[in-house]
PDB file of N, H, CA, C and O in Angstrom:
ATOM      1  N   UNK A   1     -19.063   0.869  42.775  1.00  0.00           N
ATOM      2  CA  UNK A   1     -18.054   0.850  42.004  1.00  0.00           C
ATOM      3  C   UNK A   1     -18.372   1.567  40.724  1.00  0.00           C
ATOM      4  O   UNK A   1     -19.452   1.339  40.179  1.00  0.00           O
ATOM      5  N   UNK A   2     -17.527   2.409  40.204  1.00  0.00           N
ATOM      6  H   UNK A   2     -16.650   2.595  40.647  1.00  0.00           H
ATOM      7  CA  UNK A   2     -17.544   3.113  39.219  1.00  0.00           C
ATOM      8  C   UNK A   2     -17.573   2.120  37.807  1.00  0.00           C
ATOM      9  O   UNK A   2     -18.286   2.406  36.846  1.00  0.00           O
ATOM     10  N   UNK A   3     -16.846   1.130  37.835  1.00  0.00           N
ATOM     11  H   UNK A   3     -16.266   0.897  38.616  1.00  0.00           H
ATOM     12  CA  UNK A   3     -17.095   0.555  36.481  1.00  0.00           C
ATOM     13  C   UNK A   3     -18.044  -0.257  36.431  1.00  0.00           C
ATOM     14  O   UNK A   3     -18.355  -0.508  35.266  1.00  0.00           O
ATOM     15  N   UNK A   4     -18.863  -0.972  37.464  1.00  0.00           N
ATOM     16  H   UNK A   4     -18.611  -0.768  38.410  1.00  0.00           H
ATOM     17  CA  UNK A   4     -20.158  -1.609  37.662  1.00  0.00           C
ATOM     18  C   UNK A   4     -21.272  -0.548  36.874  1.00  0.00           C
ATOM     19  O   UNK A   4     -22.161  -0.835  36.073  1.00  0.00           O
ATOM     20  N   UNK A   5     -20.879   0.737  37.404  1.00  0.00           N
ATOM     21  H   UNK A   5     -20.157   0.970  38.055  1.00  0.00           H
ATOM     22  CA  UNK A   5     -21.904   1.397  37.035  1.00  0.00           C
ATOM     23  C   UNK A   5     -22.160   1.642  35.290  1.00  0.00           C
ATOM     24  O   UNK A   5     -23.207   2.035  34.775  1.00  0.00           O
ATOM     25  N   UNK A   6     -21.164   1.363  34.744  1.00  0.00           N
ATOM     26  H   UNK A   6     -20.314   1.043  35.162  1.00  0.00           H
ATOM     27  CA  UNK A   6     -21.261   1.578  33.486  1.00  0.00           C
ATOM     28  C   UNK A   6     -21.522   0.609  32.933  1.00  0.00           C
ATOM     29  O   UNK A   6     -21.736   0.694  31.723  1.00  0.00           O
ATOM     30  N   UNK A   7     -21.615  -0.782  33.644  1.00  0.00           N
ATOM     31  H   UNK A   7     -21.442  -0.851  34.626  1.00  0.00           H
ATOM     32  CA  UNK A   7     -21.693  -2.334  32.574  1.00  0.00           C
ATOM     33  C   UNK A   7     -22.975  -1.944  32.173  1.00  0.00           C
ATOM     34  O   UNK A   7     -23.006  -1.751  30.958  1.00  0.00           O
ATOM     35  N   UNK A   8     -24.146  -1.736  32.786  1.00  0.00           N
ATOM     36  H   UNK A   8     -24.121  -1.893  33.774  1.00  0.00           H
ATOM     37  CA  UNK A   8     -25.445  -2.087  32.173  1.00  0.00           C
ATOM     38  C   UNK A   8     -24.870  -0.709  30.585  1.00  0.00           C
ATOM     39  O   UNK A   8     -25.092  -1.172  29.467  1.00  0.00           O
ATOM     40  N   UNK A   9     -24.400   0.362  30.601  1.00  0.00           N
ATOM     41  H   UNK A   9     -24.219   0.738  31.510  1.00  0.00           H
ATOM     42  CA  UNK A   9     -24.631   1.016  29.450  1.00  0.00           C
ATOM     43  C   UNK A   9     -23.708   0.804  28.429  1.00  0.00           C
ATOM     44  O   UNK A   9     -23.787   1.205  27.267  1.00  0.00           O
ATOM     45  N   UNK A  10     -22.438  -0.149  29.177  1.00  0.00           N
ATOM     46  H   UNK A  10     -22.374  -0.475  30.120  1.00  0.00           H
ATOM     47  CA  UNK A  10     -22.016  -0.716  28.032  1.00  0.00           C
ATOM     48  C   UNK A  10     -22.892  -1.800  27.243  1.00  0.00           C
ATOM     49  O   UNK A  10     -23.216  -1.549  26.082  1.00  0.00           O
ATOM     50  N   UNK A  11     -23.243  -2.883  27.790  1.00  0.00           N
ATOM     51  H   UNK A  11     -22.979  -3.086  28.733  1.00  0.00           H
ATOM     52  CA  UNK A  11     -24.239  -3.960  27.344  1.00  0.00           C
ATOM     53  C   UNK A  11     -25.132  -3.243  26.241  1.00  0.00           C
ATOM     54  O   UNK A  11     -25.076  -3.570  25.056  1.00  0.00           O
ATOM     55  N   UNK A  12     -26.025  -2.159  26.764  1.00  0.00           N
ATOM     56  H   UNK A  12     -26.071  -1.893  27.726  1.00  0.00           H
ATOM     57  CA  UNK A  12     -26.740  -1.287  25.775  1.00  0.00           C
ATOM     58  C   UNK A  12     -25.880  -0.985  24.576  1.00  0.00           C
ATOM     59  O   UNK A  12     -26.432  -1.475  23.591  1.00  0.00           O
ATOM     60  N   UNK A  13     -24.908  -0.462  24.295  1.00  0.00           N
ATOM     61  H   UNK A  13     -24.459  -0.063  25.095  1.00  0.00           H
ATOM     62  CA  UNK A  13     -24.132   0.194  23.763  1.00  0.00           C
ATOM     63  C   UNK A  13     -23.835  -1.200  22.560  1.00  0.00           C
ATOM     64  O   UNK A  13     -24.044  -1.125  21.349  1.00  0.00           O
ATOM     65  N   UNK A  14     -23.303  -2.414  23.306  1.00  0.00           N
ATOM     66  H   UNK A  14     -23.133  -2.475  24.290  1.00  0.00           H
ATOM     67  CA  UNK A  14     -22.912  -3.259  22.307  1.00  0.00           C
ATOM     68  C   UNK A  14     -24.176  -4.182  21.690  1.00  0.00           C
ATOM     69  O   UNK A  14     -23.980  -5.039  20.829  1.00  0.00           O
ATOM     70  N   UNK A  15     -25.527  -3.878  22.264  1.00  0.00           N
ATOM     71  H   UNK A  15     -25.686  -3.181  22.963  1.00  0.00           H
ATOM     72  CA  UNK A  15     -26.575  -4.433  21.715  1.00  0.00           C
ATOM     73  C   UNK A  15     -27.028  -2.940  20.497  1.00  0.00           C
ATOM     74  O   UNK A  15     -27.735  -3.207  19.525  1.00  0.00           O
ATOM     75  N   UNK A  16     -26.646  -1.805  20.667  1.00  0.00           N
ATOM     76  H   UNK A  16     -26.072  -1.588  21.457  1.00  0.00           H
ATOM     77  CA  UNK A  16     -27.205  -0.871  19.718  1.00  0.00           C
ATOM     78  C   UNK A  16     -26.060  -1.337  18.724  1.00  0.00           C
ATOM     79  O   UNK A  16     -26.465  -1.381  17.562  1.00  0.00           O
ATOM     80  N   UNK A  17     -25.123  -1.589  18.841  1.00  0.00           N
ATOM     81  H   UNK A  17     -24.794  -1.553  19.785  1.00  0.00           H
ATOM     82  CA  UNK A  17     -23.921  -1.654  17.685  1.00  0.00           C
ATOM     83  C   UNK A  17     -24.171  -2.829  17.009  1.00  0.00           C
ATOM     84  O   UNK A  17     -24.178  -2.809  15.778  1.00  0.00           O
ATOM     85  N   UNK A  18     -24.408  -4.008  17.709  1.00  0.00           N
ATOM     86  H   UNK A  18     -24.402  -4.025  18.709  1.00  0.00           H
ATOM     87  CA  UNK A  18     -25.095  -4.959  16.777  1.00  0.00           C
ATOM     88  C   UNK A  18     -25.965  -4.703  15.858  1.00  0.00           C
ATOM     89  O   UNK A  18     -25.793  -4.980  14.671  1.00  0.00           O
ATOM     90  N   UNK A  19     -27.322  -3.960  16.489  1.00  0.00           N
ATOM     91  H   UNK A  19     -27.462  -3.734  17.454  1.00  0.00           H
ATOM     92  CA  UNK A  19     -28.788  -3.684  15.812  1.00  0.00           C
ATOM     93  C   UNK A  19     -27.954  -2.941  14.416  1.00  0.00           C
ATOM     94  O   UNK A  19     -27.904  -3.394  13.273  1.00  0.00           O
ATOM     95  N   UNK A  20     -27.422  -1.832  14.872  1.00  0.00           N
ATOM     96  H   UNK A  20     -27.463  -1.464  15.801  1.00  0.00           H
ATOM     97  CA  UNK A  20     -27.173  -1.069  13.781  1.00  0.00           C
ATOM     98  C   UNK A  20     -26.213  -1.969  12.363  1.00  0.00           C
ATOM     99  O   UNK A  20     -26.449  -2.020  11.156  1.00  0.00           O
ATOM    100  N   UNK A  21     -25.347  -2.442  13.018  1.00  0.00           N
ATOM    101  H   UNK A  21     -25.156  -2.400  13.998  1.00  0.00           H
ATOM    102  CA  UNK A  21     -24.443  -3.246  11.878  1.00  0.00           C
ATOM    103  C   UNK A  21     -25.282  -4.225  11.003  1.00  0.00           C
ATOM    104  O   UNK A  21     -24.969  -4.518   9.850  1.00  0.00           O
ATOM    105  N   UNK A  22     -26.439  -4.731  11.694  1.00  0.00           N
ATOM    106  H   UNK A  22     -26.693  -4.493  12.631  1.00  0.00           H
ATOM    107  CA  UNK A  22     -27.128  -5.662  11.072  1.00  0.00           C
ATOM    108  C   UNK A  22     -28.034  -4.772  10.006  1.00  0.00           C
ATOM    109  O   UNK A  22     -27.864  -5.073   8.824  1.00  0.00           O
ATOM    110  N   UNK A  23     -28.719  -4.002  10.211  1.00  0.00           N
ATOM    111  H   UNK A  23     -28.857  -3.757  11.171  1.00  0.00           H
ATOM    112  CA  UNK A  23     -29.304  -2.773   9.805  1.00  0.00           C
ATOM    113  C   UNK A  23     -28.303  -2.109   8.203  1.00  0.00           C
ATOM    114  O   UNK A  23     -28.595  -1.952   7.017  1.00  0.00           O
ATOM    115  N   UNK A  24     -27.294  -1.928   8.891  1.00  0.00           N
ATOM    116  H   UNK A  24     -27.057  -2.055   9.854  1.00  0.00           H
ATOM    117  CA  UNK A  24     -26.220  -1.582   7.565  1.00  0.00           C
ATOM    118  C   UNK A  24     -25.791  -2.693   6.786  1.00  0.00           C
ATOM    119  O   UNK A  24     -25.195  -2.438   5.740  1.00  0.00           O
ATOM    120  N   UNK A  25     -25.995  -3.933   7.120  1.00  0.00           N
ATOM    121  H   UNK A  25     -26.479  -4.140   7.970  1.00  0.00           H
ATOM    122  CA  UNK A  25     -25.744  -4.979   6.315  1.00  0.00           C
ATOM    123  C   UNK A  25     -26.888  -5.233   5.523  1.00  0.00           C
ATOM    124  O   UNK A  25     -26.738  -5.643   4.372  1.00  0.00           O
ATOM    125  N   UNK A  26     -28.181  -5.011   6.069  1.00  0.00           N
ATOM    126  H   UNK A  26     -28.303  -4.677   7.004  1.00  0.00           H
ATOM    127  CA  UNK A  26     -29.748  -4.806   5.384  1.00  0.00           C
ATOM    128  C   UNK A  26     -29.479  -3.622   4.344  1.00  0.00           C
ATOM    129  O   UNK A  26     -29.958  -3.728   3.215  1.00  0.00           O
ATOM    130  N   UNK A  27     -29.098  -3.053   4.520  1.00  0.00           N
ATOM    131  H   UNK A  27     -28.709  -2.967   5.438  1.00  0.00           H
ATOM    132  CA  UNK A  27     -29.127  -1.552   3.471  1.00  0.00           C
ATOM    133  C   UNK A  27     -28.092  -1.986   2.193  1.00  0.00           C
ATOM    134  O   UNK A  27     -28.426  -1.787   1.025  1.00  0.00           O
ATOM    135  N   UNK A  28     -27.076  -2.469   2.484  1.00  0.00           N
ATOM    136  H   UNK A  28     -26.805  -2.631   3.433  1.00  0.00           H
ATOM    137  CA  UNK A  28     -26.034  -2.645   1.606  1.00  0.00           C
ATOM    138  C   UNK A  28     -26.748  -4.147   0.323  1.00  0.00           C
ATOM    139  O   UNK A  28     -26.421  -4.378  -0.842  1.00  0.00           O
ATOM    140  N   UNK A  29     -27.541  -4.699   1.026  1.00  0.00           N
ATOM    141  H   UNK A  29     -27.806  -4.512   1.971  1.00  0.00           H
ATOM    142  CA  UNK A  29     -27.843  -6.122   0.106  1.00  0.00           C
ATOM    143  C   UNK A  29     -28.709  -5.858  -0.490  1.00  0.00           C
ATOM    144  O   UNK A  29     -28.980  -6.441  -1.540  1.00  0.00           O
ATOM    145  N   UNK A  30     -29.763  -4.398   0.258  1.00  0.00           N
ATOM    146  H   UNK A  30     -29.543  -3.924   1.111  1.00  0.00           H
ATOM    147  CA  UNK A  30     -31.048  -3.909  -0.975  1.00  0.00           C
ATOM    148  C   UNK A  30     -30.027  -3.149  -1.774  1.00  0.00           C
ATOM    149  O   UNK A  30     -30.150  -3.175  -2.999  1.00  0.00           O
ATOM    150  N   UNK A  31     -28.893  -2.379  -1.162  1.00  0.00           N
ATOM    151  H   UNK A  31     -28.793  -2.358  -0.167  1.00  0.00           H
ATOM    152  CA  UNK A  31     -28.416  -1.625  -2.709  1.00  0.00           C
ATOM    153  C   UNK A  31     -27.972  -2.409  -3.485  1.00  0.00           C
ATOM    154  O   UNK A  31     -28.152  -2.091  -4.661  1.00  0.00           O
ATOM    155  N   UNK A  32     -27.242  -3.697  -3.241  1.00  0.00           N
ATOM    156  H   UNK A  32     -27.096  -3.955  -2.286  1.00  0.00           H
ATOM    157  CA  UNK A  32     -26.686  -4.615  -4.142  1.00  0.00           C
ATOM    158  C   UNK A  32     -27.715  -5.083  -5.033  1.00  0.00           C
ATOM    159  O   UNK A  32     -27.284  -5.305  -6.164  1.00  0.00           O
ATOM    160  N   UNK A  33     -28.944  -5.301  -4.869  1.00  0.00           N
ATOM    161  H   UNK A  33     -29.294  -5.120  -3.950  1.00  0.00           H
ATOM    162  CA  UNK A  33     -29.969  -5.971  -5.470  1.00  0.00           C
ATOM    163  C   UNK A  33     -30.580  -4.549  -6.531  1.00  0.00           C
ATOM    164  O   UNK A  33     -31.094  -4.765  -7.628  1.00  0.00           O
ATOM    165  N   UNK A  34     -30.459  -3.582  -6.141  1.00  0.00           N
ATOM    166  H   UNK A  34     -30.042  -3.407  -5.249  1.00  0.00           H
ATOM    167  CA  UNK A  34     -31.258  -2.371  -6.998  1.00  0.00           C
ATOM    168  C   UNK A  34     -29.882  -2.273  -7.958  1.00  0.00           C
ATOM    169  O   UNK A  34     -29.982  -1.761  -9.073  1.00  0.00           O
ATOM    170  N   UNK A  35     -28.952  -2.642  -7.610  1.00  0.00           N
ATOM    171  H   UNK A  35     -28.871  -3.057  -6.704  1.00  0.00           H
ATOM    172  CA  UNK A  35     -27.954  -2.182  -8.413  1.00  0.00           C
ATOM    173  C   UNK A  35     -27.504  -3.271  -9.658  1.00  0.00           C
ATOM    174  O   UNK A  35     -26.889  -3.093 -10.709  1.00  0.00           O
ATOM    175  N   UNK A  36     -28.052  -4.364  -9.089  1.00  0.00           N
ATOM    176  H   UNK A  36     -28.552  -4.508  -8.235  1.00  0.00           H
ATOM    177  CA  UNK A  36     -28.167  -5.612 -10.038  1.00  0.00           C
ATOM    178  C   UNK A  36     -29.278  -5.351 -10.977  1.00  0.00           C
ATOM    179  O   UNK A  36     -29.170  -5.391 -12.202  1.00  0.00           O
ATOM    180  N   UNK A  37     -30.442  -5.057 -10.258  1.00  0.00           N
ATOM    181  H   UNK A  37     -30.529  -5.024  -9.262  1.00  0.00           H
ATOM    182  CA  UNK A  37     -31.672  -4.733 -11.101  1.00  0.00           C
ATOM    183  C   UNK A  37     -31.367  -3.869 -12.445  1.00  0.00           C
ATOM    184  O   UNK A  37     -31.494  -4.230 -13.615  1.00  0.00           O
ATOM    185  N   UNK A  38     -30.928  -2.624 -11.928  1.00  0.00           N
ATOM    186  H   UNK A  38     -30.824  -2.331 -10.977  1.00  0.00           H
ATOM    187  CA  UNK A  38     -30.459  -1.169 -12.756  1.00  0.00           C
ATOM    188  C   UNK A  38     -29.090  -1.908 -14.093  1.00  0.00           C
ATOM    189  O   UNK A  38     -29.129  -1.750 -15.313  1.00  0.00           O
ATOM    190  N   UNK A  39     -28.260  -2.512 -13.460  1.00  0.00           N
ATOM    191  H   UNK A  39     -28.228  -2.640 -12.468  1.00  0.00           H
ATOM    192  CA  UNK A  39     -27.321  -3.312 -14.282  1.00  0.00           C
ATOM    193  C   UNK A  39     -27.934  -3.981 -15.654  1.00  0.00           C
ATOM    194  O   UNK A  39     -27.402  -4.040 -16.762  1.00  0.00           O
ATOM    195  N   UNK A  40     -29.055  -4.403 -15.285  1.00  0.00           N
ATOM    196  H   UNK A  40     -29.487  -4.355 -14.385  1.00  0.00           H
ATOM    197  CA  UNK A  40     -29.900  -5.337 -16.225  1.00  0.00           C
ATOM    198  C   UNK A  40     -30.060  -4.358 -17.583  1.00  0.00           C
ATOM    199  O   UNK A  40     -29.814  -4.697 -18.741  1.00  0.00           O
ATOM    200  N   UNK A  41     -30.484  -3.208 -17.175  1.00  0.00           N
ATOM    201  H   UNK A  41     -30.684  -2.933 -16.235  1.00  0.00           H
ATOM    202  CA  UNK A  41     -31.326  -2.118 -18.213  1.00  0.00           C
ATOM    203  C   UNK A  41     -29.648  -1.944 -18.911  1.00  0.00           C
ATOM    204  O   UNK A  41     -29.205  -2.643 -19.823  1.00  0.00           O
ATOM    205  N   UNK A  42     -29.021  -0.998 -18.313  1.00  0.00           N
ATOM    206  H   UNK A  42     -29.380  -0.430 -17.573  1.00  0.00           H
ATOM    207  CA  UNK A  42     -27.920  -0.828 -19.186  1.00  0.00           C
ATOM    208  C   UNK A  42     -26.501  -1.195 -19.514  1.00  0.00           C
ATOM    209  O   UNK A  42     -25.592  -0.451 -19.882  1.00  0.00           O
ATOM    210  N   UNK A  43     -26.493  -2.637 -19.285  1.00  0.00           N
ATOM    211  H   UNK A  43     -27.231  -3.242 -18.986  1.00  0.00           H
ATOM    212  CA  UNK A  43     -25.418  -3.555 -19.828  1.00  0.00           C
ATOM    213  C   UNK A  43     -25.468  -3.965 -21.384  1.00  0.00           C
ATOM    214  O   UNK A  43     -24.626  -4.118 -22.269  1.00  0.00           O
ATOM    215  N   UNK A  44     -26.698  -4.056 -21.295  1.00  0.00           N
ATOM    216  H   UNK A  44     -27.382  -3.932 -20.575  1.00  0.00           H
ATOM    217  CA  UNK A  44     -26.753  -4.661 -22.809  1.00  0.00           C
ATOM    218  C   UNK A  44     -26.994  -3.720 -23.570  1.00  0.00           C
ATOM    219  O   UNK A  44     -27.849  -3.976 -24.418  1.00  0.00           O
ATOM    220  N   UNK A  45     -26.447  -2.452 -23.599  1.00  0.00           N
ATOM    221  H   UNK A  45     -25.753  -2.244 -22.910  1.00  0.00           H
ATOM    222  CA  UNK A  45     -26.687  -1.003 -24.301  1.00  0.00           C
ATOM    223  C   UNK A  45     -25.103  -0.263 -24.306  1.00  0.00           C
ATOM    224  O   UNK A  45     -24.707   0.633 -25.051  1.00  0.00           O
ATOM    225  N   UNK A  46     -24.303  -1.025 -23.117  1.00  0.00           N
ATOM    226  H   UNK A  46     -24.624  -1.753 -22.511  1.00  0.00           H
ATOM    227  CA  UNK A  46     -23.283  -0.753 -23.481  1.00  0.00           C
ATOM    228  C   UNK A  46     -22.053  -0.979 -24.325  1.00  0.00           C
ATOM    229  O   UNK A  46     -21.918  -2.184 -24.538  1.00  0.00           O
ATOM    230  N   UNK A  47     -21.067  -0.214 -24.904  1.00  0.00           N
ATOM    231  H   UNK A  47     -21.176   0.765 -24.731  1.00  0.00           H
ATOM    232  CA  UNK A  47     -20.294  -0.195 -25.949  1.00  0.00           C
ATOM    233  C   UNK A  47     -18.645  -0.632 -25.250  1.00  0.00           C
ATOM    234  O   UNK A  47     -17.671   0.121 -25.229  1.00  0.00           O
ATOM    235  N   UNK A  48     -18.687  -1.649 -24.869  1.00  0.00           N
ATOM    236  H   UNK A  48     -19.478  -2.261 -24.885  1.00  0.00           H
ATOM    237  CA  UNK A  48     -17.622  -2.152 -24.445  1.00  0.00           C
ATOM    238  C   UNK A  48     -16.257  -1.707 -25.099  1.00  0.00           C
ATOM    239  O   UNK A  48     -15.357  -1.238 -24.403  1.00  0.00           O
ATOM    240  N   UNK A  49     -16.158  -1.843 -26.230  1.00  0.00           N
ATOM    241  H   UNK A  49     -16.889  -2.224 -26.796  1.00  0.00           H
ATOM    242  CA  UNK A  49     -15.101  -1.575 -26.890  1.00  0.00           C
ATOM    243  C   UNK A  49     -14.527   0.274 -26.848  1.00  0.00           C
ATOM    244  O   UNK A  49     -13.406   0.777 -26.778  1.00  0.00           O
ATOM    245  N   UNK A  50     -15.733   0.784 -26.919  1.00  0.00           N
ATOM    246  H   UNK A  50     -16.644   0.375 -26.975  1.00  0.00           H
ATOM    247  CA  UNK A  50     -15.558   2.285 -26.704  1.00  0.00           C
ATOM    248  C   UNK A  50     -14.955   2.560 -25.667  1.00  0.00           C
ATOM    249  O   UNK A  50     -13.997   3.334 -25.667  1.00  0.00           O
ATOM    250  N   UNK A  51     -15.506   1.853 -24.377  1.00  0.00           N
ATOM    251  H   UNK A  51     -16.284   1.225 -24.377  1.00  0.00           H
ATOM    252  CA  UNK A  51     -14.881   1.981 -23.181  1.00  0.00           C
ATOM    253  C   UNK A  51     -13.445   1.422 -22.740  1.00  0.00           C
ATOM    254  O   UNK A  51     -12.616   1.860 -21.942  1.00  0.00           O
ATOM    255  N   UNK A  52     -13.463   0.419 -23.469  1.00  0.00           N
ATOM    256  H   UNK A  52     -14.137   0.064 -24.118  1.00  0.00           H
ATOM    257  CA  UNK A  52     -12.006   0.257 -23.683  1.00  0.00           C
ATOM    258  C   UNK A  52     -10.834   1.237 -24.452  1.00  0.00           C
ATOM    259  O   UNK A  52      -9.772   1.671 -24.004  1.00  0.00           O
ATOM    260  N   UNK A  53     -11.485   1.412 -25.837  1.00  0.00           N
ATOM    261  H   UNK A  53     -12.347   1.060 -26.202  1.00  0.00           H
ATOM    262  CA  UNK A  53     -10.889   2.539 -26.196  1.00  0.00           C
ATOM    263  C   UNK A  53     -10.847   3.742 -25.287  1.00  0.00           C
ATOM    264  O   UNK A  53      -9.773   4.334 -25.398  1.00  0.00           O
ATOM    265  N   UNK A  54     -11.526   4.189 -24.582  1.00  0.00           N
ATOM    266  H   UNK A  54     -12.398   3.709 -24.492  1.00  0.00           H
ATOM    267  CA  UNK A  54     -11.128   5.386 -23.797  1.00  0.00           C
ATOM    268  C   UNK A  54     -10.271   5.214 -22.581  1.00  0.00           C
ATOM    269  O   UNK A  54      -9.317   5.958 -22.358  1.00  0.00           O
ATOM    270  N   UNK A  55     -10.663   4.105 -21.701  1.00  0.00           N
ATOM    271  H   UNK A  55     -11.438   3.500 -21.882  1.00  0.00           H
ATOM    272  CA  UNK A  55      -9.512   3.556 -20.715  1.00  0.00           C
ATOM    273  C   UNK A  55      -8.129   3.639 -21.025  1.00  0.00           C
ATOM    274  O   UNK A  55      -7.273   4.108 -20.274  1.00  0.00           O
ATOM    275  N   UNK A  56      -7.847   2.932 -22.725  1.00  0.00           N
ATOM    276  H   UNK A  56      -8.542   2.551 -23.335  1.00  0.00           H
ATOM    277  CA  UNK A  56      -6.589   3.110 -23.236  1.00  0.00           C
ATOM    278  C   UNK A  56      -5.908   4.589 -23.457  1.00  0.00           C
ATOM    279  O   UNK A  56      -4.717   4.770 -23.204  1.00  0.00           O
ATOM    280  N   UNK A  57      -6.680   5.529 -23.901  1.00  0.00           N
ATOM    281  H   UNK A  57      -7.648   5.382 -24.106  1.00  0.00           H
ATOM    282  CA  UNK A  57      -6.434   6.782 -24.026  1.00  0.00           C
ATOM    283  C   UNK A  57      -5.915   7.643 -22.737  1.00  0.00           C
ATOM    284  O   UNK A  57      -4.900   8.334 -22.654  1.00  0.00           O
ATOM    285  N   UNK A  58      -7.128   7.336 -21.561  1.00  0.00           N
ATOM    286  H   UNK A  58      -7.952   6.775 -21.629  1.00  0.00           H
ATOM    287  CA  UNK A  58      -6.844   7.989 -20.501  1.00  0.00           C
ATOM    288  C   UNK A  58      -6.096   7.714 -19.882  1.00  0.00           C
ATOM    289  O   UNK A  58      -5.805   8.589 -19.067  1.00  0.00           O
ATOM    290  N   UNK A  59      -5.205   6.290 -19.784  1.00  0.00           N
ATOM    291  H   UNK A  59      -5.442   5.578 -20.446  1.00  0.00           H
ATOM    292  CA  UNK A  59      -3.801   5.581 -19.333  1.00  0.00           C
ATOM    293  C   UNK A  59      -2.921   6.330 -19.980  1.00  0.00           C
ATOM    294  O   UNK A  59      -2.060   6.926 -19.333  1.00  0.00           O
ATOM    295  N   UNK A  60      -2.999   6.453 -21.702  1.00  0.00           N
ATOM    296  H   UNK A  60      -3.698   5.969 -22.227  1.00  0.00           H
ATOM    297  CA  UNK A  60      -2.096   6.878 -22.098  1.00  0.00           C
ATOM    298  C   UNK A  60      -1.800   8.345 -21.649  1.00  0.00           C
ATOM    299  O   UNK A  60      -0.603   8.606 -21.537  1.00  0.00           O
ATOM    300  N   UNK A  61      -2.688   9.347 -21.371  1.00  0.00           N
ATOM    301  H   UNK A  61      -3.661   9.135 -21.462  1.00  0.00           H
ATOM    302  CA  UNK A  61      -2.742  10.588 -20.985  1.00  0.00           C
ATOM    303  C   UNK A  61      -1.921  10.676 -19.522  1.00  0.00           C
ATOM    304  O   UNK A  61      -1.075  11.552 -19.343  1.00  0.00           O
ATOM    305  N   UNK A  62      -2.162   9.956 -18.779  1.00  0.00           N
ATOM    306  H   UNK A  62      -2.849   9.244 -18.924  1.00  0.00           H
ATOM    307  CA  UNK A  62      -2.038   9.694 -17.196  1.00  0.00           C
ATOM    308  C   UNK A  62      -0.211   9.362 -17.455  1.00  0.00           C
ATOM    309  O   UNK A  62       0.563  10.032 -16.771  1.00  0.00           O
ATOM    310  N   UNK A  63       0.338   8.385 -18.391  1.00  0.00           N
ATOM    311  H   UNK A  63      -0.291   7.841 -18.946  1.00  0.00           H
ATOM    312  CA  UNK A  63       1.772   7.996 -18.452  1.00  0.00           C
ATOM    313  C   UNK A  63       2.220   9.250 -18.754  1.00  0.00           C
ATOM    314  O   UNK A  63       3.236   9.683 -18.211  1.00  0.00           O
ATOM    315  N   UNK A  64       1.536   9.959 -19.629  1.00  0.00           N
ATOM    316  H   UNK A  64       0.711   9.607 -20.071  1.00  0.00           H
ATOM    317  CA  UNK A  64       2.716  10.879 -20.573  1.00  0.00           C
ATOM    318  C   UNK A  64       2.750  12.097 -19.435  1.00  0.00           C
ATOM    319  O   UNK A  64       3.852  12.553 -19.132  1.00  0.00           O
ATOM    320  N   UNK A  65       1.574  12.615 -18.819  1.00  0.00           N
ATOM    321  H   UNK A  65       0.679  12.244 -19.066  1.00  0.00           H
ATOM    322  CA  UNK A  65       1.795  13.371 -17.380  1.00  0.00           C
ATOM    323  C   UNK A  65       3.190  12.831 -16.428  1.00  0.00           C
ATOM    324  O   UNK A  65       4.191  13.478 -16.121  1.00  0.00           O
ATOM    325  N   UNK A  66       2.958  11.916 -16.220  1.00  0.00           N
ATOM    326  H   UNK A  66       2.144  11.391 -16.469  1.00  0.00           H
ATOM    327  CA  UNK A  66       3.728  11.286 -15.034  1.00  0.00           C
ATOM    328  C   UNK A  66       5.269  11.382 -15.549  1.00  0.00           C
ATOM    329  O   UNK A  66       6.175  11.622 -14.751  1.00  0.00           O
ATOM    330  N   UNK A  67       5.479  11.201 -16.784  1.00  0.00           N
ATOM    331  H   UNK A  67       4.743  11.007 -17.432  1.00  0.00           H
ATOM    332  CA  UNK A  67       6.602  11.800 -17.437  1.00  0.00           C
ATOM    333  C   UNK A  67       6.939  12.722 -17.507  1.00  0.00           C
ATOM    334  O   UNK A  67       8.167  12.678 -17.570  1.00  0.00           O
ATOM    335  N   UNK A  68       6.570  13.725 -17.544  1.00  0.00           N
ATOM    336  H   UNK A  68       5.572  13.761 -17.493  1.00  0.00           H
ATOM    337  CA  UNK A  68       6.594  15.118 -17.955  1.00  0.00           C
ATOM    338  C   UNK A  68       8.102  15.461 -16.856  1.00  0.00           C
ATOM    339  O   UNK A  68       8.190  14.756 -15.851  1.00  0.00           O
ATOM    340  N   UNK A  69       8.901  16.229 -17.035  1.00  0.00           N
ATOM    341  H   UNK A  69       8.829  16.802 -17.851  1.00  0.00           H
ATOM    342  CA  UNK A  69       9.763  16.751 -15.410  1.00  0.00           C
ATOM    343  C   UNK A  69       8.953  17.334 -14.912  1.00  0.00           C
ATOM    344  O   UNK A  69       7.923  17.640 -15.513  1.00  0.00           O
ATOM    345  N   UNK A  70       9.160  17.618 -13.817  1.00  0.00           N
ATOM    346  H   UNK A  70       9.996  17.369 -13.329  1.00  0.00           H
ATOM    347  CA  UNK A  70       8.523  18.427 -12.640  1.00  0.00           C
ATOM    348  C   UNK A  70       9.620  20.169 -13.001  1.00  0.00           C
ATOM    349  O   UNK A  70      10.743  20.299 -13.490  1.00  0.00           O
ATOM    350  N   UNK A  71       8.831  20.989 -12.592  1.00  0.00           N
ATOM    351  H   UNK A  71       7.920  20.883 -12.195  1.00  0.00           H
ATOM    352  CA  UNK A  71       9.385  22.174 -12.551  1.00  0.00           C
ATOM    353  C   UNK A  71      10.563  22.340 -11.260  1.00  0.00           C
ATOM    354  O   UNK A  71      11.162  23.404 -11.104  1.00  0.00           O
TER     355      UNK A  71
END
């Protein structure tokens, strides 16, 4: 039967999928740990007021562009 010929291959593919998914989750976990560690260095030096001022200015520029009539 054709279906039975692929059952073993399908099981192998499921195992590979599961293994690769676990590996991807591990890498994401490691990336998050690295991110958190790096964040401890730059967050203390970050000027959040300046970031907020810049955010407001960029938003105003975007809204001004969106309000302009299109040709």
